[in-house]
N, C-alpha and C positions, 0 to 999 in steps of 0.2 A: 467487562470487570478493565474493555475497553473506555469506559464512561463514569468508574469512579473519581473523586477525587486524587488526582497523586497524593495523598496525605495518607488518604485512604490504605491507598494500593501500594505505597513503598510500609505500609505499618502492618499489611495481612501479609506480604514476603517477608519478612522482618522475624515477625513472628512462627514463622510456618518453616522459614528458613532453619530458626533454632528450638522451632520441637521436635525437628527433622534429627537435627544435631544432638540434644541433648539425649533426642531416645534413637538415637545408635551411640552417644557414648552412654545410658543409659545400659541400653545392653549388651554389649562390649566389656563393659567395665562387671557388669553382674554376670555376666558368661566367664571370664574369665575369673572375674571372683567365684562363681563355679566352683570352676575348672581347680582354681587353685586351689582352694577348701576341700574339694574331692580330693586331690592329689593329697594336699594338707594329713585330712583325715587317715586315708586311704596307707601313706605313708606312717603316721603313727599307729595302726592299726596292724601294718608289719611286724610295725621293729617292736610290737604289742605282743607280735603274733610271734615275732621271731625269739623272741626274751623267754615267752612258753617254751619253744620250741627247743629252748638252749637249756631252761630248766628240766622237761621231756627229758633232752637228753641226757642233762649232765645224771642224771636219777636214773636212767637205764643201765646210760655207762658205772655211773659206782656197784649198779647192783650189778653188772655183767662185769665189770673187776671181781667182785664178791666173788661170784660161781667159775669162772676159770683162776681167781687165787685156791680153790678148794677143789678145779681138779688139779692142783700140780701136784698136789703132796703123793709122797712115793705107797703110802699107803690107798691109794682111792687105782695108782696102775699097779699095783704091785696084786690086791683085788682084785683086779678083772684080769687078770693072766694067773689066775690061780685063783677061781673060780669053786670048787673043791675043799681051800687050804682053809679051813676049820679058821685058825688061830688068823688068818692074813684077814677074813670076814668079819670075826671080833674085835679086831686091830681098827678097822675101814669101818667098823659103827660106832664105834667107842669116840673115831675121831670124829665124824660126820653130827653124831652129838651134842663133841661139844663144835666142832665149825659153828652149828645150827644155832649155838644158845648164844654165842657171841653176835651170833647179827641181833637185826633190831625189826621187827615185824614183816618176819616170811613167815609165809606160809609153809611153805615144807623145800626142804632139801635134799637129795638124793643120790644114789651112785646105780648104772643102769649100761646091766652088756649090750653090743649091740645091737641085740634081738630085745633090745625095753625092757626086759627080768630086770627087778630089781634088787639089785643086791643089798645095799644099806640104807634106810630112814626114819628120816626123826619119829615117827610111828613105826615103831615093829610089826604092825598089824601087814603093812604094806611091803612087807618081803617075802622075797618070789613071785611079787604076782605081773603076770606081764600085761605090760599098757596099748602096746601095741601091734596089731599084727597083718600081712596084709598091704592095699598098698596104706595103708595107712603108713604104714612102718618104712615102706620106699618115703614117700613124702619126706617121712620126716628124719629119714638117713640126707636124703638129695639134699632136706633145705641145712641139716647141721655143715654138710658139707661146700654145701656155696656158701657163705657164711663168711661174710668177709673179714668182720671184727673177732670172726674163734666161736660166736655167743648166735645164737640159733632163738631170736626173738618169736613166740608164738603169735604173740599177743593178750590181750584180756581174756582168760578159760574159767570154767570152773573145773576148781580143783577136784580129781576126782579123790582127793579125800577128805579133806574136809566139805567139800563141796559149795564154798563161797568163791568169789572173784578173781582171780590175781592175775598179773600178767606174769607167763611162762619164759619160760630161755631153758634152751642146751645148748651145754657148751661141748665136742666128739671129743675123746681123747684119744691119742693115738700112742704104739709101741717106736721103738727106738725106728723101726724102718716102716714109718710114718704113714701104717694101717689103722683105720681105724678100728679101735678094743669095743672100744663103749662108750659111755658119755656119764657128765653130772649133769642133772637136773636142781630147778630151784622154782619155786613159787616166790613173789610178793604180790601182799596186799592188794589191791586195784586203790582200792580208804588213800591209803598214806599219799599216794598219784592226786586222787585229786584233792583230799586236806594239803595238799603243794600248791594247786592250779590255781584255790580259793582262793588263797590267800595274793593273786594278784587279782585288783579289780581297776578298769579305768573310768576317768570323772569326770563325770557326766553323762555317763551309758551305765546306768546303773541292768541296766536288764536284756545286756550282752548276754550271752546264754554261745558257751563251747561245747566242741564236737574235738573227737577224730576219733578216724578212722582206717580201718585198712585198706589200702587203691586194688589190691590184685584181691583180696577176698570178700571186699563190702563190707568186712565186719566192723559195727560197732564199740571200738575201742574205749570213746570216755563218752557218757552223752547223761544230758541236767535226766530223762527217765531211763534208772536205774534197772527196769523191765526190758529195756534195748542193749545192756551191755551184753554184752558175749553176740548176739544175732546179725544176721542181715541185714545190711540195712534197704532199708523202703524210702527212706524220704529226696524227696523229688529235692531238694535245695543238698541235698549229701552227693547222693549221684550225679547233681553237674557237676561237683567238686571232684570229683572222683575220674570221670569224662575226661575235666580240663586237666589232672593231674598229669593222668597217663595222658591224654596229646603231647602234650609237652615236659617230659618229665625232667629238662634239666630248667623250670621256668620255679625258682623259689620262690616268689611269693604269688597272688591273682588276685586279685577281686574281681565284683560286677553287682550286679542290682536287678531284683525278681521276686515282683510281688509282695513291692515295696518293705522289701531286706534289703541290706549292706549286708554281704559274703565279703570277708579277710579269707584266707587260707593260706596257710604256710608248709611246704610243700617237704616232708622230711625224706628226702629220695631215698637215700639210707639203708632207710628203717622198711620203704614201700607205706610210708605211712604218712597221713597228711595233717594238719592241725588244723580247725574249723573254726571262725570266728561269727555270728549273725548278728549284727539287733535292726533294729527300727531305725527306716532311711531316715526319716524324720528330725528320730532323734540324733541321727548319724550328721544331719543340716543343719541342725538348729541354728547356730553359729553365724551359719553362711545365712538360714534365708536373714534371720537376725541386721546379717549389715547388706541385703540385697532391701528392705526394706525403710532403715536406715540411707541409701542411697536412694531412693523412687524420693523419698521425704526429699532428699537435698535439692535429687534432678525436680522435682516440682516449686518449688522453691525457688532454686535459681531459677526457672524459669518464667517464674509471676515476676520477679524480679527485673528481669531483663525488658519482657512485655513491658514493665512501668518504665521505665527507664527506657525501649522505645519511643513510648510514646510519646511521653515529654520531653524529648532531645528533636523526634522530625515534629512533632507541635512547634517547635519552639524553629527550628531548624525554615520550619514551610510555610512559618505564619509572613514575611516578604514577599514570596510568591502569592500566596491573597491578595494581597494590597500592585502586587504588579498587573496580578489578572482583573482588578476590579479597575486601574487604570487603562486597562486594554478595551475593557468594556465601557467605560466610556466614554473613548476618540471610537470606537464602530460605531458608537449611539449619536458621533456629532456633538458628543460635552466636552465643549474645551477647557470646560474650569482648572483648574488647579492642584492637585494634591498632596493634603499635608505631609498625609503617610509615604511617599517618598523623597522626602527633604531628606532625611536623616541619611536616608540610599547614596546621593549623590556625589559621584567621586570617589565612591567605593571604586576596586580596581574585581572583584566576585563580580559573579552573573548574574545581584540582581542588582547589584552598583549601577552594571554598562545598561543594563535592560531598562532601568532608572535612567540615568542618563539619555540614551535614547529616545525612550517615551516623554521626557520631557519636551527634550527638542524639536519632537515631530507634533507633541502642541504647541511649543513658541511656535512657528514654522507653518501649523493649519491658521493659530490664531495671526496671523501676522497677511498669510494671504487674504484671508477669512476683511480681513480692513483695510488690506490696498484692492480687495475685491468692491469694500463698501465705500469706500471711496469713489474709485472708478464710476461704481454705479450712481453716487450723484455726483460725479460729474456731468455725466451721460444725464442724465434727470436737470440738471440744473441747463446746458445744451440745449436738450428738445425743450424744454420748455420754454428756452430765449428763442431758439428756431418757431418753436409756433409760437413768441409773441411778437413776430419780429415779419411771419409773413401773415399773421393776424394783418399788422401791420399794409403791409406791400398791401394786399387784400384791397383796407381799404382806402390808400389814395390810388391803385386799381380803379376800383369803384366810381373810384374822385372824377379821375383819370378819363372812365368813359364814359358819365357826365357829364365832365368840362368839352369833350370831344363829337360828339354827338352834341350838346349846346352851337360849337365850332362847326361843326356838317349842317345845323337847321341853320346858321347863320351863312356860310357859305353859300346853302340854296335860297336866301333871302335873297343874299347879294344878285345872281344866277338870276332870280325875279327884277330885282333891280334892274342888273344891263338888260333885261329883253325891255322894262316899261322906259328905259333908254331911251330904247332904238322904237318905241314904239311915240311914248310919250318924252322926249327932248325938251318939251315945252317945261313939262313939270321938276327938271332937275335943277333948280334955285331950290324950288319948296323943299324939293325932301332930299337935298345939302343935308342942312339940320341933322333930321334926322338918319341920316348915312356915317358923319359924324359920332353922331351920340352912338350906334353901331357900333366904331369902328374902335370908337372909345371901348368901351365896353370887352370887344376882340380884343383890345390890348390886357386890358385888366385881369378878364380871361387866362390870357398867353403868357399874361404872366403868376398870375396862380397855374396854369401847366410849367409854364420853366420850375416854377419853387420846388412841385410836385415832383418833375421831375428830377428835383438836381439832390433832392431829398433818399427820393428814392433809391436812382445812383448810390449816394454817401452811403446810408442804413447798408442797403444789398455788399455794396463791398466792405461796410464795419463786420456783417455777418460772414460777408464770405473767410476775412481774415480771422475775422473768431473763430473759426467754424478749421478752418486750416490749426491755429495754437488747436486749440480741444484738440482735434484728432493726432499731433503730433504728442502731446502732453499724456491725451492718453496709449498712445502704442507703447510710451517710455516706462508709463505703468504697470501696464499690461508684459511686457516684456521683464521687467525686472518679476514680478507677480512669476510670470511662468519661471523664470531661472529659478528662485527661491522653488517651487513644486518640485523640479530635477534635483531639488538636493534632498529630497525622499527618497530617492534610490539606494543610503546609504543602508537604511530597512531591509527592501529588499538584499544586501549583501550579507547583515547580519543573519534572515535567514540562513539563505544560500549557507553560514557559518553552522548553525544550529544544524542544517538539516547532512553535512558533513557531516559535520560529531555525532549524529543518531547512524547512520551509515557504520561509521568507524566504531561504536556500542554495539552495535548492532555485530556488526563482523568478526569481530572480540567476543561477541556472545558463544556465534558455531561455532568457534575455536575452542574457548570451553567445550560448547555443549562432546567438542570432537576428541577431548582428552579426556570430560570426563569419561564415554562410551569408550574410551579403550581401557581407563581407570576398571573398567567393572565394576560392582554390589558396592567398594567401596567411593569410587566418587560417582553414585545417587545423589546422596545429598547434593555437592557443586554441580550436578547436571541440571539439580532445579531449580538453583540459583540464576546457574548461568539463563536456561529456559525466560526468569522472569525477569534475566535483566534485560535480554531479546526484546518480549514482551513491553520490558518502562520503553527504548529505545523508538519499536515502534509508533509505539504511542508521542515519545519525542517527539517524528517524523515526521506522522500525524498532526501536530498543534502545530510546530511547525511550517507544514505543505498547509495551515489554516488564517495561521499567520498572514503567508505565503500570499496567499489570495484574496486577503482584508486588503492588501499591499494594494494586489494586479484590481481591485477593484477603484482604490482612490488614483488608483497612478491613469483609469482609464477615464473619469470622470473625468479631474486633474488636461488631461488630454482636453477631455469634451469643451471645456471650461475653454481653456488653451484657444483650440479653435474655433467656437463662437466668438472671442474677440476677438483673431482677426480678422472672420468675415464680417463683426461689425464694421472692424477699422479700415476693413477694405473698400467695403459697400461704400462708407464715409469718403474716403478718396476719392475713390472710380466712378459715386455716383453725383452724391451729396456735391461736393467741390466743383465736380464741372460744372454740376445743375444752376452751386452757385452763382459759377465764373461767365455763366449763358445768360443768365439772369442780370447779369454786370454789364453786360457787356448790350444788352434790349436793353437794361436804363443808359447808359449812357446815350445810346439812337435815340429814343424817348428825349433824348435830353438837348439833341443835336437839333430832331424835329422841333421843339417845342423852341430854339432862339432862331430857326427856319421861319419860323408860322410871326413870333413874334418880329421881326426885321421885317414882314410880310406886311403886318401890322402897321408896321411903321411907314413903310415904304403907301398906303392903302393910304396912313394920314397926309403923307405929305404929298400925297399923288387928288385928295382932296383939296387939300390947302394950294397945291399949286393951282385943280381943277375953275377955279375961277377965273384963276389969269389965263391957263390953258383951254378957257368955255368955247375959245375957235375951234380946239381943235380939240373936242369932246370926240366926236367923229367917229377921224382915222386910233381914237385910243380907244373906243367901243370896241374894236377887235382884241388890243390886249389888254383887255381889263374880264373878255370874254373869255382867251389864251390863260391867262390870269384866277380866272373862278374854278377854273374846270382844274390846272393844276391841284388847287389848293382843297380842292375837289379828289385828289385821286391821293392828297397825302394824307388829307384827313381817310381812306378809305384804308391808306397803312397804316396807320394810328389807331385804325378800329384791328385789324386784324394782331398787332402786335399785341395791344391792352390784351387783345382775347389768347394769345399763346402766351403773355405772361400772367394771365387768370390761370392757365394750367399748371407751371409751372410752382406754382401759391402752392394750385390743389396736389398736386407733385411734394414739393416740401413741407403741407401740417402732414397729407402720408406717412412721409420718412417721417415728420415730429412722430406721428403715431405710432412709428412699426419702432421706434426705440426708445418709445416710454413700455409697449409693452415688453419690451430684450430687457427694461430696467427691472420690469415688476418679477418676470422671471428668473432675474439673479437676485433681485432681492428674495423671492422664495427661498430659493436653497442658500440664502445666507443664514436666512432666516434659523435655517434648520439648525446652525450651529449654538447652541449655547452658550450664553456670554460670561467671560473669564470673570468668575469668581473664589475664595478661597474655602474649601469644603476643608 
C-alpha cells in the first residue's frame, strides 16, 4: 500500500471504513430488528394466548359456578345426609333433571356420596354405581379437598356414561361441621371448548396449532389430533413446555424456538394447565426477514452512493496534488519550465497554495542562479580568451625581443672583434669608421624597436593585470550574490521539517486513537481500522517529506560544491594569476629600463664615433674603455636573454591558466546545460 497513489489509498480507506461501518450498522440494526420483532411476535402471541387462557378460564369458571350452584341446593345436602330416604332421593333426582335440562351442552350431572356411589344422575341407569375405589378414590377425595376454588377439574376424560370426551368437574359438599359428606359432579363436552377456541385466529399465521396439557399428569386436554385427547402426551415440544412450566411455576408466559418451530405458552398455574401455541418459525419471523432484506438493500444502495460520492470528491480534491507532484518531478529533473497548472493556486492559503508558492519561488531562484552562473561563465570565458590572446601577443613580443637580443649579442661580438682588430690594425680604423657607424645606426634602430616593444609589453601587461583584477572583483561579487540566493533555499528545508512535524503529530494522534479504540472493545474495531489507516497515511506523508528533504539536501550539496568551486577559482585568480601578472609587469618595466639603457649606450657610441676622428689620437687610451663597455654590454645582453626566458615561462604559465579557466568554464556550462530553458507549458 506504501507504493499506491494517495488518491487510491484514501479511496480504499474510505470504502473499507464505509463498508465496515455500514456492515456493523446493518448487523446491529438487523439484530435489534430481529430481537424487537421477536419480542413483538412473542408479546402478540402471549397476548393472544392470554386471551385464549382467559377464554378457557371464563368458560371453566362459568361451568364451575354452575356446578357449585347445583351443589348448594337443600335437596343435594338432604339426600347426602339421608341416603335411605326415598322421598329425599326422589326429590334430589327431580332437581338434578331440572337443573341438567337448564344447562347447555353438558354431558352429565350427578350427586355422589363420599364413596363415589351415584345417588342421582340425569341418566337413571347410572344410579347406584360406584365410580371409584381404592387409591383412585383417595386421590379424588384429596384433590377435591385441595381445590382452592371449591371445584376440582379433572381435565378432559372419557365419560363412563356416554363414552364421549368431556371436561370432568367435582365439587365437595360439607355438613354443618365442615365435614365432607359427598360431592356433586358433572361433565361438559370438550367440543364446546374447542369450538370457542377455534373462533380465535392469528392474522398471517393460519398454520398455528393449539395445545393444552396438564402439567401434573401430562395429559392432552386440547390437541389437533382427537385420538391423542385424554392420553398422556409424548410430543417432545409439549414435554419441554411441561418441564419449563414446572421449573418456573410463577412464570405466566414463555417462548422458545426448536426444530424450526416457534413455541409460545401460557401457564394456568391455578389449574395445573398450560396452553401452548406452535407455529412455523419462518412464518412467525416473515415480517422480520422482509424488513432485514429491505434494510440490506438500503445499505447496499447507501454504500454504492457513498463510494461514488467519495470517488468524485477525492478525485476532485487530490487533483491539485497531481499538479504539485509533476512540478516537483520537473524540478528534480532540472526542468525550470513554468507550469500553468499551478498558476491558479498561487497565493492561496491552503496546503496546495503554500506548496505552489514555494515551488514557484524555488523555480525562480534556480532560474536566477542558472542565469547568474551563465553570465559568470561567459565573463570568465571572455577573460580567459582575453588572457589567451594577450598571452599570445606577449609571446610574440618575447620572440621578437629574443631575436633582437640575439642580433644585439651578435653586434656586441662583432664590436668585440672590431675592438680586437683595432688593437691589431689601428691603421685600418679610418676605413672601418663608416662600417662601424652603419652598425651603430642599426643598433640604435634596433634599440628603439626594443624600447618600443618593451613599452608595448609593459602597457599590455599592465592593462591585462588591471583588467584581470576588475574581472576577478566582478566575478567574486556575482558569486557572492549567487551563493546568497542559493542559501535562500533553506525555506524548503523548514517547510519539509514542518510537514514531518505534522506527520509525527498525526501518527501520535493515530496511536492515541488506536488506544482508545482498544479500550472500547468490539464497538471500537471500526474506529481502530480508521486509526490504523490514518497512521499509515501519516507514515507515507513522513516518507514523502523525507524524500523531498533528501532532494533538497542533494541540491544544497551541489550548490555548496558550485560555491566552493567558484571560491577556489577566485582565490586562484587572486593568489596565482594576479601575482603572476604583477611579476610579469615588473619584468616588463625592467626590460624597458634595460632597453633605455641600451639606447643610451648606443647613443654614447654614436657620440664616441663622432668624436672618434677628433680623439683619434686618444684611441689607444680609449680602447680599454671600449673593451670594458663591450664586456658590460655582453653581460647586459646575457641578463636580457635570461629575463626573456623567464618571460617566456610566465607566458606559458599564463597560457596554461587560460586553458584551465577554459576547461572550468566548459564544466560549468555542462552543469548549466542540465537545466531546461524556461518556457510556458
